[in-house]
Structure formats: C-alpha cells, structure tokens
KELO-445033 format. One record per residue (C-alpha): residue number from 1; residue in one letter; x, y, z. Coordinates in pm, 1 decimal. Example, Ala and Ser with C-alpha at 12.3 -4.5 7.8 and 13.67 -1.06 7.14 Angstrom:
<sites>
   nr  rest         x         y         z
    1     A    1230.0    -450.0     780.0
    2     S    1367.0    -106.0     714.0
</sites>
This chain:
<sites>
   nr  rest         x         y         z
    1     M       0.0       0.0       0.0
    2     G     143.8     340.0     -97.7
    3     A     188.7     622.1     143.4
    4     G    -101.0     860.9     174.0
    5     P     -86.5    1233.7     105.4
    6     P     138.6    1431.9     337.6
    7     R     -18.6    1548.5     659.1
    8     E     -71.6    1924.1     658.8
    9     A     -47.8    2124.2     977.6
   10     T    -370.7    2316.9     920.1
   11     G    -635.4    2451.4    1150.2
   12     D    -863.1    2151.2    1092.5
   13     K    -747.5    1963.3    1403.1
   14     S    -561.2    2031.8    1725.3
   15     T    -294.8    2221.9    1530.8
   16     A    -511.0    2530.4    1506.3
   17     D    -318.6    2708.1    1780.4
   18     L      31.3    2600.3    1676.9
   19     F     121.1    2932.3    1518.8
   20     R      98.7    3252.2    1724.9
   21     P     118.1    3611.7    1605.6
   22     V     457.0    3770.0    1664.1
   23     S     540.9    4131.0    1729.7
   24     V     884.5    4156.2    1892.5
   25     G    1247.2    4162.4    1779.1
   26     R    1331.6    4064.5    1425.9
   27     I     999.9    3909.6    1335.8
   28     S    1135.5    3646.5    1097.6
   29     E    1372.7    3518.6    1368.7
   30     V    1083.6    3480.2    1612.6
   31     I     893.9    3279.4    1351.1
   32     V    1198.6    3057.8    1295.9
   33     E    1224.9    2993.6    1671.0
   34     Q     854.7    2904.8    1689.5
   35     M     896.7    2656.2    1406.1
   36     R    1208.0    2501.9    1561.8
   37     A    1028.4    2462.8    1894.0
   38     L     732.0    2290.9    1726.2
   39     I     968.5    2048.5    1551.9
   40     R    1159.7    1976.4    1875.3
   41     E     832.4    1909.7    2057.3
   42     G     713.1    1675.3    1781.9
   43     K     412.5    1892.0    1696.2
   44     L     557.0    1922.1    1346.2
   45     V     725.6    1609.9    1209.1
   46     P     920.1    1527.5     890.8
   47     G     679.0    1501.0     601.2
   48     D     430.1    1757.0     733.8
   49     R     334.1    2024.1     483.0
   50     L     319.5    2370.0     634.5
   51     P      19.6    2590.6     562.8
   52     S      41.9    2814.7     257.5
   53     E     233.8    3141.4     273.2
   54     R     -91.8    3329.5     281.1
   55     S    -221.3    3121.9     571.9
   56     L     105.1    3162.0     762.6
   57     C      89.1    3539.4     710.1
   58     E    -255.5    3545.7     866.3
   59     R    -163.7    3320.3    1158.7
   60     F     158.6    3501.5    1242.9
   61     G      15.2    3841.6    1164.7
   62     V     305.7    3937.2     937.1
   63     S     377.2    4015.4     573.5
   64     R     452.6    3755.8     305.2
   65     V     810.0    3890.6     278.1
   66     T     866.0    3809.7     646.1
   67     V     725.8    3457.3     609.3
   68     R     946.0    3392.9     305.9
   69     E    1254.7    3511.9     493.2
   70     A    1176.9    3275.4     781.3
   71     L    1122.1    2983.9     543.4
   72     R    1455.6    3056.4     373.3
   73     V    1632.7    3038.8     710.5
   74     L    1459.6    2709.9     795.1
   75     E    1545.5    2571.2     452.4
   76     A    1913.0    2670.9     491.5
   77     G    1916.2    2490.5     826.7
   78     G    1780.0    2172.7     672.8
   79     L    1451.8    2186.3     866.0
   80     V    1225.3    2272.6     574.3
   81     E    1225.1    2173.5     209.7
   82     I    1059.5    2403.6     -44.8
   83     R     900.8    2215.9    -334.7
   84     V     751.5    2371.0    -645.5
   85     G     464.1    2256.4    -862.7
   86     A     103.8    2155.5    -804.7
   87     R     197.1    1942.0    -504.8
   88     G     459.5    2183.2    -381.9
   89     G     487.6    2387.5     -68.5
   90     A     703.1    2397.2     242.9
   91     F     761.0    2053.4     399.5
   92     V     921.8    1969.9     733.0
   93     T    1236.1    1760.3     685.9
   94     K    1486.4    1580.6     906.1
   95     P    1825.5    1755.1     896.2
   96     S    2100.2    1523.7     774.7
   97     S    2429.3    1491.6     961.4
   98     G    2596.9    1634.2     652.1
   99     R    2385.4    1950.0     658.0
  100     V    2432.3    2003.3    1030.4
  101     G    2801.4    1928.8     992.7
  102     E    2833.9    2196.0     724.4
  103     G    2694.0    2453.9     964.0
  104     L    2932.4    2350.4    1240.5
  105     A    3222.0    2349.0     994.9
  106     E    3147.9    2704.5     890.7
  107     L    3147.2    2819.7    1253.1
  108     M    3474.9    2639.6    1321.9
  109     T    3638.5    2781.0    1010.4
  110     L    3551.1    3132.6    1122.5
  111     A    3693.2    3071.6    1470.6
  112     P    4058.8    3160.6    1533.7
  113     M    4250.0    2832.1    1539.3
  114     T    4584.2    2703.5    1418.8
  115     G    4686.3    2377.6    1257.3
  116     G    4843.4    2286.5    1590.7
  117     D    4511.9    2342.0    1769.2
  118     V    4338.2    2113.8    1520.3
  119     T    4598.0    1837.6    1551.3
  120     E    4581.0    1853.1    1930.7
  121     A    4205.5    1803.4    1908.6
  122     R    4256.4    1518.1    1663.2
  123     M    4486.1    1339.4    1909.8
  124     I    4200.0    1333.6    2159.9
  125     F    3917.5    1265.0    1915.7
  126     E    4066.5    1016.0    1670.7
  127     L    4240.7     810.1    1938.0
  128     G    3924.3     824.0    2149.3
  129     I    3699.8     673.4    1881.0
  130     L    3934.8     388.0    1790.3
  131     P    3779.1     139.1    2038.0
  132     L    3442.8     185.8    1865.2
  133     V    3598.6     162.1    1518.5
  134     V    3777.9    -161.7    1604.5
  135     E    3468.0    -308.5    1767.4
  136     R    3197.6    -197.8    1522.7
  137     S    3354.8    -172.0    1177.4
  138     T    3182.1    -401.8     928.5
  139     E    3312.6    -588.4     626.1
  140     E    3172.5    -305.2     414.1
  141     D    3361.5     -47.4     621.9
  142     I    3686.7    -241.7     582.8
  143     A    3632.3    -280.3     207.6
  144     E    3570.7      93.0     164.2
  145     L    3871.8     184.0     376.4
  146     R    4088.0     -53.0     169.6
  147     A    3956.1     106.6    -149.2
  148     L    4054.0     452.6     -20.5
  149     V    4398.9     323.3      73.6
  150     E    4447.1     173.8    -272.8
  151     Q    4338.4     499.8    -435.5
  152     G    4589.6     685.1    -219.4
  153     L    4876.1     448.7    -302.6
  154     D    4792.3     464.5    -674.2
  155     A    4786.8     843.5    -653.4
  156     L    5128.7     838.5    -485.7
  157     E    5270.1     639.8    -775.2
  158     G    5114.5     881.4   -1022.1
  159     G    5227.8    1188.7    -829.3
  160     S    4872.4    1306.9    -766.5
  161     Y    4827.3    1228.6    -395.9
  162     S    4655.2    1511.0    -208.3
  163     M    4575.3    1598.4     150.1
  164     A    4206.3    1585.8      55.2
  165     M    4251.2    1210.4       4.1
  166     S    4403.2    1180.8     350.7
  167     A    4117.6    1376.8     505.7
  168     Q    3863.1    1158.0     325.0
  169     F    4023.6     846.9     475.2
  170     H    4007.2     984.7     829.6
  171     V    3642.6    1086.3     786.1
  172     R    3560.9     733.3     666.1
  173     V    3738.4     580.1     967.7
  174     A    3517.1     788.6    1198.2
  175     S    3200.7     679.5    1017.9
  176     S    3296.8     319.0    1097.9
  177     T    3189.3     388.6    1457.6
  178     H    2828.8     386.3    1333.2
  179     N    2754.2     664.2    1578.6
  180     P    2567.9     953.2    1410.7
  181     A    2693.2    1208.1    1664.9
  182     I    3055.0    1114.6    1591.3
  183     E    2989.7    1126.0    1216.1
  184     M    2838.9    1471.7    1251.3
  185     L    3135.7    1594.4    1452.9
  186     V    3393.1    1462.4    1207.9
  187     Q    3205.4    1613.0     912.2
  188     S    3206.7    1947.4    1090.0
  189     F    3579.6    1906.0    1144.1
  190     H    3658.7    1835.4     778.6
  191     G    3752.1    2193.2     685.9
  192     P    3989.6    2250.1     980.8
  193     L    4132.3    1898.7     930.8
  194     L    4218.1    1975.1     570.6
  195     M    4368.3    2309.0     670.9
  196     S    4599.5    2144.7     924.9
  197     L    4705.7    1874.7     678.5
  198     H    4792.2    2135.1     415.1
  199     Q    5001.6    2326.4     668.9
  200     A    5185.5    2008.5     769.2
  201     Q    5249.1    1921.0     404.4
  202     V    5408.5    2262.2     348.3
  203     A    5642.8    2187.9     639.9
  204     A    5720.8    1834.2     517.2
  205     P    5623.2    1771.6     153.1
  206     L    5701.9    1397.4     172.4
  207     M    5487.8    1324.5     478.4
  208     G    5189.7    1234.5     258.4
  209     A    5369.6     922.8     136.4
  210     R    5439.6     800.5     489.0
  211     G    5085.2     881.1     591.8
  212     A    4932.7     685.2     305.4
  213     H    5130.7     374.9     402.5
  214     E    5024.3     418.8     764.5
  215     H    4663.7     426.4     647.0
  216     Y    4724.9      77.8     505.8
  217     E    4868.5     -39.6     838.7
  218     L    4574.1     109.8    1028.8
  219     V    4317.7     -75.8     817.9
  220     E    4509.7    -399.9     879.6
  221     A    4491.6    -337.9    1255.6
  222     I    4121.0    -250.7    1243.5
  223     E    4039.3    -561.8    1041.6
  224     G    4240.2    -772.7    1287.1
  225     R    4050.8    -613.8    1580.8
  226     D    4387.6    -517.7    1726.3
  227     L    4312.5    -203.9    1928.1
  228     E    4660.9    -159.9    2073.8
  229     R    4823.6    -176.3    1732.2
  230     A    4565.0      62.9    1588.4
  231     R    4635.1     308.5    1871.1
  232     A    5010.2     286.6    1816.8
  233     I    4975.3     352.0    1443.5
  234     M    4731.8     640.8    1488.0
  235     T    4945.7     797.2    1761.7
  236     R    5256.1     784.8    1543.2
  237     H    5057.5     914.6    1247.3
  238     L    4914.1    1214.8    1433.1
  239     Q    5228.0    1291.5    1631.4
  240     R    5428.0    1333.8    1313.5
  241     T    5174.3    1588.0    1187.2
  242     A    5191.4    1769.5    1522.2
  243     D    5572.4    1775.1    1508.2
  244     R    5575.0    1916.3    1155.4
  245     L    5332.3    2190.9    1252.1
  246     T    5541.3    2280.3    1557.6
  247     E    5854.3    2301.0    1341.3
  248     Q    5675.0    2520.9    1092.2
  249     A    5550.5    2753.7    1368.1
  250     D    5907.2    2782.7    1504.5
  251     V    6041.1    2871.4    1159.9
  252     E    5775.5    3138.7    1117.0
  253     K    5866.4    3288.1    1455.7
  254     T    6246.0    3273.2    1444.8
  255     G    6336.6    3195.2    1088.1
  256     E    6501.9    2871.2    1203.5
  257     P    6374.9    2530.0    1305.0
  258     T    6430.8    2437.1    1669.6
</sites>
C-alpha cells in the first residue's frame, strides 16, 4: 500500500493554535524559533506540509516577505524543504548529519584556530573513537577503507596524492563507529582537518607518502581487531603531523627550526 498524502499542519485539528502572532524583535527570527520549537516538541514532524504562505501570514500576523525570509532560514538549516509545482509547498524535513556538519564546519572555520590546535584536538578525538571503530567496523567499512587506501597508493605512484585524500580516509574511519553524533562531529571538522594537513604538508612535503602507508597499516589493525596496534599507528601518524606543525611555527617565529 502506498503512502497517503502528506499530513498538513492546518487549523482543521488540534494544530489550530500552533502558530501565534509575533510582534517583537526581528519578526522572521521569532517565527523561525517558533517553528524550531514545534519540531523539537514533535508537533511538526518530517513530512508535514506547512500551511500556505498566505495562511502563515494570517496566523503570524506578518507580511509575506517576512514569512518567506523565515522559510529561507529554515530551509538553509535543513529543517524545511521548499518544493515547487502543483503538489509543492514547504515541507518539514529531518536535517542530515551532513547539513548540520556543514553549519558547524562554517562556525569552526571562522573561529581563530591554528593547525596545531586542530591536531591537538585530533589526538583526543581520533584516538578516542578507535575502540568503537575496532569493535563496530563491518566488512563493508573495511572494504571501503581498503579502497581509499588503494586509491591513495595509486595516486602516490602517479604523483597526484593530495591531503584531501588523507582527510577523506580519516572521515571514513570515523564513520565506521556507526555513531551519528561522531559522524556529525567529524564532518564538521573536515575543513579545519584539511587546513591542518595542508600546513603540515608545506612543512614536510614527503609526509603524505608516509601517511598513506600508515593508512594501510591502520586498516590492517582494524580488520584484525587489534586495538593496541591501531592506537600505536594512529598515535605515530598524528604525532608526526603535530611535530611538523610545531617546526613550521618555530620557523615562522624565528626563521630557524628548533
């Protein structure tokens, strides 16, 4: 049996009083907060179609421009999807980890941080998730990690290895925890991670080759469920990046490596 038409949050049922007129602050922001609260409370759920713009204008007591601005903010946050056509409208959606991660990444990119700060955080985070990776990684996870390793080694031979490939590998390792909160965090960290890797590569252009081979060793340890070996490899891997970034910072300060 196919799914029925989407439920619409109209005034026909108990939803009549969901939307309240607003009159303080930046009006569109107040509308956005009302919508977010309704979604958090489960009064609006993914798949619900919001009332028409005209109806929302009447219920909130605002202009159509204000309603459209609020809907744009909700759409940018992944909470609402705007569809066009005869069956279009504004629909409540479930924000993906990727969308939320993008927002966190933007905030982190704007924050003042150095490559050293990022690597220090990676030492805590990436070593901390290894027990889950070793315990929960599936055959599919291992196969995909091996494929990324092979791509990296092939790229090394062809002279096209990049730090983006290294970052992709580390993101995929984190997803092997099968914990959506961890996946969201690592996606948000992708931009700063790439920044720190680029800085380390400037300090030591050949470190990518060593790192790619360590990726191979790490996958072997994960597949063998050998947590201690995985920790040793990851520690060595991250410590070398930290050392290169420290050397680079010293050169920038004094003109000489320490």
